[in-house]
N, C-alpha and C positions, 0 to 999 in steps of 0.2 A: 431812634429813641427821641432825639431832639424834635423831629418832625411830629411825632405823636404828641409830645408835650405841647408843642406849638398849636397843633390842631385842637387839642382839648382846651387850651387857654382861649383860643379864638372862639370856639363854640360856647364856652362858658360866658365870655364877654357879650357875645351876640344874644344869648338867652337872657342875660341880665339887662339888656337894653330896654328902654321904656316902650319901644314899638313891638317887642316880642309878643306880648299878650294880645294886643290888637291885631297883629298879623295872624295869630292862631285863630282868632274869631273870624277874621275876614276869609281866610282859607276854609275854615270849617263851615261857614254859611254859604259858600259858593254853590254847593250842590242844591241847597234849598232854593236859591235864586234861579238856578238852571231849571229846576222842576217847576217853579212858579211860572217862569217864562214859557216852558213847554205847555203848561196848562192853558195859558193865555193864547199862545200861538197854535194850539191844538196839534202839537207834534209828539204827543205821548202814546200814539198808537190807537188801536181800535177801542181799547178800554182804558181811558185816562184815569178813572177812579182807582182801578186795580194797580195801575202803574205808579200812582202817587202813594198808595198805601204800602206797596211792596218796596218801593225805592226808599221811602223815609225809614221803613223798618230796617232795610239793609244798611243804611248809613248810621242808624243808631247802633247796630251791632258792630260795624266797623270802628266806630268811635269808642265803643266799649273795649274793643281789642287794643286800640291805641292807648287808652287810659290805663289799662292793665299792663301795657308794655313799658310805660314810663319808668317805673322803678327798676326793672331788669336792665333797661338801656342805660339808666343813670349809673347803676353799679358797674355794669360790664364795660361801658365806655369811659367811666371815670369823669362824668360831667354832672356835678351836683346841681347845677342850675336848671337841669331838666325838671327837677321836682316842682319848681314854681309854676310850671305849665300844667301840672296834673289836674288841678282843680278846674281849670278852664276847659280842658278836654272832657272831663267828666260832666261839666255843665252843658257842653255842646252835645254830648251823648243824651243827656236828659232832655235837651231842647228838641232833638230829633225824635225822641220817644214820645214827647208831647204832641209833636206834629203828626207822627204816625197814628197816635190815638185819636187826634182830632179828625184826621182824614177818614179813619174807620167810622167814627161816630157820625160824622157829617155826610160823607159821600156814600157810605155803605148802609148806614142805619137812619139817615135823615134826622139825626139828633133826637130821636124818639127814645126817651129814657127807659120806658117799659120794654121796648124791643131790645135795647142794648143789654138791659139786665137779664132778660130771657136768653139772649145769645151767649152771655157770659156763662150762665148756668148750663146751657145746652152743649156748648163746644169747649172741650178741655183746653185747646190751644189758646182760645181767647181768655179763659180764666188764668192761665199761666202768664200770658202777656200782661194782663191787668195787675197780677201780683208783682211782676217785675217793675211795672210803673210805680206802684205804691212804694216799693222799697227804694227806688231811685228818687221818688219825691222826698222821702225822709232823708236821704243822703244829700240831696240838693239843698234842702232847707237848713241842714246842719253843716254845710260845707264852708261856712265863714268862721273867722276867728272868734267872734262873739259866742258861737255855739260851742266851740272847744272850751272856752272859759266857763260857760254855763254847765256843760255836761261833765267836765273834767276829762283829762287826757285819756284815761283808761277806758271810761265808758264811751267816749267819742271813737276811740280806735275799735272797740268791740262792735259798735254800730256800723262803722264804715267797712268792717270786714264782711258785712252782708253783701257787699258788691260781688263776692265770690259766688254767693247764692244766685244773684242776678245773672251772672255768666251762665250758670247751669240752666236756669229757667229760660234764658234767651235762646240757648241752643235747642232746648226742648220745644219751645214755641215755634222756632224755625223748622225743626224736624217735623212736627205735627202738621204745620202749614204745607210743607212740601210733600208729605206722605201721600196726599190725594193724587198727586201726579207722578209718584215714584221718582222724584227728582232729588237725589240726596248728595250730589257731587259738591255743591256749595256748602251744604250742612256739614259734610265731612271736613272740608277745609277750615271752616270756623271752629268746629269742635277740636280739631288738631291744634290750631293756634292757641285757643283758650286752654287746652290741656297742657301745652308747653309752658304757657305763662303761669298757670297755677302750679304746675309741677315744679317750676323753678323756685317759686315761693316756698313750697313744701320742702324742697331739698335744702334751701338756705336755712330754714327753721331747724330742720333735723341736724344739719351740720353745726349750727350754733349751739344747740343743746349738747351735742356730742363733744364739742370743744370745751363747754363749761364743765361737763362731767370729768374730763381728763385733767382739769386743773387741780 
């Protein structure tokens, strides 16, 4: 018991330290640096463009999972300071989503807006991916304290709950992208992780309502 309390206190103090957020950003951007170096050194395989597009999309999805895992971990582990890193992880997820979109628009479509628009309308998984980016853009622009004051806490919370829709759209985007090659193993893993994280939130909400009704 004493060891658990000591561990939680140590973790809380470490996460409260001024270097915690810069460390999150440093670690979060390492994959992007590695991919950039791979592109420069030509070590990304026979199709570097595809490798960049897919890898940045994979990292965006991984960081989305991490962002959604912050609250369950904070509650389960009893480390409130984890909450202060949630915005940074969310912004990292948005950053990789932007890089993913840029790689697609530049390397796949040569930045020809007409061709990009046609591709969005033609291929459903591109449309779903763009919709995810639009929602994440809204969340990123309103992720700061000034936006909370401007929108009001209730409206801000309602807006930021659309991240759950992003989770569903991201898995659908991934599923459709992999369906052409009948490769669903990774899709199933991410879908399971997100289902557990969203299921935990639903369970907590239902348990809270049940407790209120019993009072």
